[in-house]
C-alpha positions in Angstrom: -5.2 -0.3 -27.8 -2.8 2.6 -28.1 0.7 1.8 -29.4 3.3 1.3 -26.6 7.0 1.8 -26.7 9.0 -1.4 -26.1 12.6 -1.6 -25.3 12.7 -5.2 -24.1 11.2 -7.2 -21.2 11.0 -5.5 -17.8 12.2 -7.9 -15.1 9.3 -8.7 -12.8 10.1 -12.4 -12.3 7.4 -13.6 -14.7 9.4 -13.9 -18.0 8.4 -17.1 -19.8 5.7 -17.9 -17.2 2.4 -19.1 -18.6 -0.3 -16.7 -17.7 -4.0 -17.3 -18.5 -6.2 -14.2 -18.4 -10.0 -14.6 -18.7 -12.0 -11.7 -20.0 -8.6 -10.7 -21.5 -9.8 -9.1 -24.8 -10.8 -5.7 -23.3 -10.9 -3.7 -20.1 -8.8 -4.7 -17.1 -7.9 -8.0 -18.7 -6.5 -6.5 -21.9 -4.5 -3.8 -19.9 -3.0 -6.5 -17.7 -2.3 -8.9 -20.6 -0.2 -6.2 -22.2 1.8 -5.6 -19.0 2.5 -9.3 -18.8 3.5 -9.4 -22.4 5.9 -6.5 -21.9 7.4 -8.4 -18.9 8.2 -11.3 -21.2 5.4 -13.6 -20.0 3.6 -16.2 -22.2 0.0 -14.9 -22.3 -3.1 -16.8 -23.1 -6.2 -14.6 -23.6 -9.6 -16.2 -23.0 -12.7 -14.3 -24.0 -16.1 -14.6 -25.7 -15.2 -11.7 -28.1 -13.1 -13.5 -30.7 -12.6 -10.5 -32.9 -11.1 -8.4 -30.1 -9.1 -11.3 -28.7 -7.4 -12.3 -31.9 -6.7 -8.7 -32.7 -4.9 -8.3 -29.3 -2.9 -11.4 -29.8 -1.8 -10.2 -33.2 -0.7 -6.8 -31.7 1.3 -8.6 -29.0 3.0 -10.9 -31.6 4.1 -7.8 -33.5 5.4 -5.9 -30.5 6.6 -8.5 -27.9 7.1 -11.9 -29.5 10.2 -13.6 -28.4 12.0 -16.8 -29.5 9.5 -19.6 -28.8 8.5 -22.1 -31.5 5.0 -22.5 -30.3 4.5 -18.7 -29.8 4.2 -16.5 -26.8 0.6 -15.7 -27.2 -2.7 -17.5 -27.9 -6.4 -16.8 -27.9 -9.2 -19.1 -26.7 -12.8 -18.3 -27.4 -14.9 -19.3 -24.4 -18.3 -19.0 -22.8 -17.5 -19.1 -19.1 -21.1 -19.6 -18.1 -20.6 -23.2 -19.1 -18.3 -25.3 -16.9 -17.3 -27.6 -19.7 -16.0 -24.6 -21.6 -13.9 -23.7 -18.5 -12.3 -27.1 -18.7 -11.8 -26.8 -22.4 -10.1 -23.5 -21.9 -7.6 -24.8 -19.3 -6.9 -27.9 -21.3 -6.1 -25.9 -24.4 -3.5 -23.8 -22.6 -1.9 -26.9 -20.9 -1.9 -28.8 -24.2 0.1 -26.0 -25.8 2.4 -24.8 -23.0 2.5 -27.8 -20.6 1.3 -25.9 -17.6 -0.3 -22.7 -16.2 1.8 -20.6 -13.8 -0.6 -17.7 -13.4 -4.4 -17.8 -13.6 -6.3 -14.5 -13.6 -10.0 -15.0 -13.1 -10.9 -11.6 -14.5 -14.0 -12.2 -16.6 -17.3 -10.9 -15.2 -20.7 -9.8 -16.2 -23.2 -7.4 -14.6 -25.7 -4.8 -15.7 -26.9 -3.2 -12.5 -29.4 -6.0 -11.8 -32.2 -3.8 -13.2 -34.1 -7.1 -13.9 -34.0 -8.3 -10.2 -37.5 -7.3 -9.1 -38.9 -8.9 -12.3 -38.0 -12.3 -11.0 -35.7 -13.2 -13.9 -34.0 -16.2 -12.4 -31.9 -17.0 -15.5 -30.1 -13.7 -15.3 -28.8 -14.2 -11.8 -27.9 -17.8 -12.6 -25.8 -16.6 -15.5 -24.2 -13.8 -13.3 -23.2 -16.3 -10.6 -22.0 -18.7 -13.4 -19.5 -16.3 -14.9 -18.5 -14.3 -11.9 -17.9 -17.0 -9.3 -18.6 -20.6 -10.6 -16.1 -20.3 -13.5 -13.5 -18.8 -11.2 -13.9 -21.6 -8.7 -13.7 -24.3 -11.3 -10.7 -22.7 -13.2 -8.8 -22.4 -9.9 -9.5 -26.0 -9.0 -8.3 -27.2 -12.4 -5.1 -25.1 -12.4 -4.2 -26.1 -8.9 -4.6 -29.8 -9.7 -2.6 -29.3 -13.0 0.3 -27.7 -11.2 0.4 -30.4 -8.5 0.1 -33.4 -10.7 3.5 -32.4 -12.1 6.2 -32.9 -9.4 8.7 -30.7 -11.4 6.2 -27.8 -11.2 5.5 -28.0 -7.5 8.6 -26.1 -6.4 7.9 -23.4 -9.0 4.3 -23.0 -7.6 1.8 -20.7 -9.1 -0.5 -17.7 -8.6 -4.2 -17.2 -8.9 -5.6 -13.7 -9.0 -9.4 -13.0 -8.9 -11.0 -9.7 -10.0 -13.6 -8.8 -7.5 -15.0 -5.3 -7.0 -15.7 -2.6 -4.4 -19.3 -3.8 -4.9 -18.2 -6.6 -2.5 -18.0 -4.0 0.3 -20.7 -1.5 -0.8 -23.0 -3.3 -3.3 -25.1 -1.1 -5.6 -26.7 -4.2 -7.1 -27.8 -7.2 -5.1 -26.8 -10.1 -7.3 -23.6 -8.6 -8.8 -22.6 -7.5 -5.3 -23.2 -11.0 -3.9 -21.0 -12.6 -6.6 -18.1 -10.2 -5.9 -18.4 -10.8 -2.1 -18.2 -14.5 -2.9 -15.0 -13.9 -4.9 -13.5 -12.1 -1.9 -14.5 -14.9 0.5 -13.2 -17.6 -1.9 -9.9 -15.8 -2.2 -9.4 -15.4 1.6 -10.3 -19.0 2.2 -7.5 -20.2 -0.1 -4.8 -18.2 1.7 -3.4 -21.4 3.2 -2.5 -22.7 -0.2 0.6 -20.6 -0.1 2.1 -22.9 2.5 0.4 -26.2 1.6 0.8 -26.0 -2.2 3.1 -23.1 -2.9 0.2 -21.4 -4.7 -0.7 -17.8 -3.8 -4.3 -16.7 -4.3 -5.2 -13.0 -4.1 -8.0 -10.7 -5.3 -8.4 -7.1 -6.5 -11.4 -5.0 -5.8 -11.6 -1.9 -8.0 -13.9 1.0 -7.7 -16.0 1.9 -10.8 -13.9 2.1 -13.9 -14.8 3.0 -17.5 -14.5 -0.6 -18.9 -16.6 -1.9 -21.8 -18.7 -3.9 -19.4 -19.7 -0.7 -17.5 -20.1 1.5 -20.5 -22.2 -1.0 -22.3 -24.9 -0.4 -19.7 -25.2 3.3 -20.3 -28.5 2.7 -22.2 -30.1 1.7 -18.9 -31.2 4.9 -17.0 -30.6 3.4 -13.5 -27.1 2.3 -14.3 -26.3 5.5 -16.2 -27.5 7.6 -13.2 -25.3 5.6 -10.8 -22.2 6.0 -12.9 -22.8 9.7 -13.4 -22.9 10.0 -9.6 -19.6 8.2 -9.4 -18.1 10.5 -11.9 -19.3 13.7 -10.2 -18.1 12.4 -6.9 -14.7 11.4 -8.2 -15.3 7.8 -7.4 -13.9 6.2 -10.5 -10.5 4.8 -11.2 -8.5 4.4 -14.5 -8.4 1.0 -16.1 -4.6 1.0 -16.1 -4.5 1.6 -12.4 -6.6 -1.5 -11.9 -4.3 -3.5 -14.2 -1.4 -2.3 -12.0 -3.2 -3.7 -9.0 -3.7 -7.1 -10.7 0.0 -7.1 -11.6 0.9 -6.3 -8.0 -1.2 -9.3 -6.8 0.8 -11.5 -9.2 4.4 -10.5 -8.7 4.6 -9.6 -4.9 5.5 -12.9 -3.4 4.6 -11.8 0.1 0.9 -11.6 -0.8 -1.4 -14.6 -0.1 -5.1 -14.4 0.5 -4.7 -10.6 0.1 -7.6 -8.3 -0.7 -6.3 -5.4 -2.8 -8.5 -2.4 -3.3 -8.1 0.2 -6.0 -9.6 3.5 -5.0 -9.7 7.0 -6.5 -8.0 8.8 -3.6 -6.0 6.0 -2.0 -4.8 4.3 -5.1 -3.7 0.7 -4.6 -4.2 -0.5 -1.0 -4.3 -3.7 1.0 -7.4 -4.2 3.1 -6.8 -5.3 6.6 -9.9 -7.2 8.0 -8.6 -7.0 11.6 -9.0 -3.2 11.6 -11.5 -2.9 8.8 -9.2 -0.5 7.0 -7.1 -0.2 4.0 -3.3 0.2 4.2 -1.4 1.9 1.4 0.5 -0.6 -0.8 4.1 -0.1 -1.9 3.3 -0.2 -5.6 4.0 0.3 -8.4 7.7 -0.4 -7.9 8.3 -0.4 -11.6 5.3 0.9 -13.6 4.6 -0.9 -16.9 
């Protein structure tokens, strides 16, 4: 990660809020985690890549650490394809910080589903496990954690899910199905804003040069698809997606929102009533 200048926390209303970011060691998760750290948040990074995760936490401690005895940052190594690991992750953050104010279900896997016609059932089970089952379970755990503490209920919370434009125009059957499920899950929880003071939103980025996508460039089918996206100008920067995730967290008017991040339109809110995106007023204060 490139060095960033830092002149003190930027006020986005999340200073000292406990934020758990899954898939936070690289890509969208790492870019968002740094923005949260710069805004003065307490950030827990969960990822299967321990080396990258611990390195990122060390960088944050050197740049952004404030006065907090138990530290502003932590890393949890986790395999989100296993539900018991999801619970262990949430428990670890709550044990250290007492609660979770913001959950970002960002972790995801996908390799173009090149194996689909081979009848490899284990691959689609794993893809659903990480992309949607883990997000559902983590959300359930965090909601219950907030609401079992009366003093936390007024403060509420936020859940943000990383989906994909593959939910709208799926290039791969299983991956697209998982991301469509993430969108449906998010929209179904819109009512939590009124009933539990917990806002749930999702972000659907177009193709972006994340480690997940670039790791599949050894597969001809996936490489060909990505090259078409590049030539057609249908890719978005990682940092713009992180801005979309931040928008979903800090804008208190959003609940059940589907935020799309597109090459030409930038960050937009998708309106299902008219099946069209509406330009979002963001970034207000770019991090």
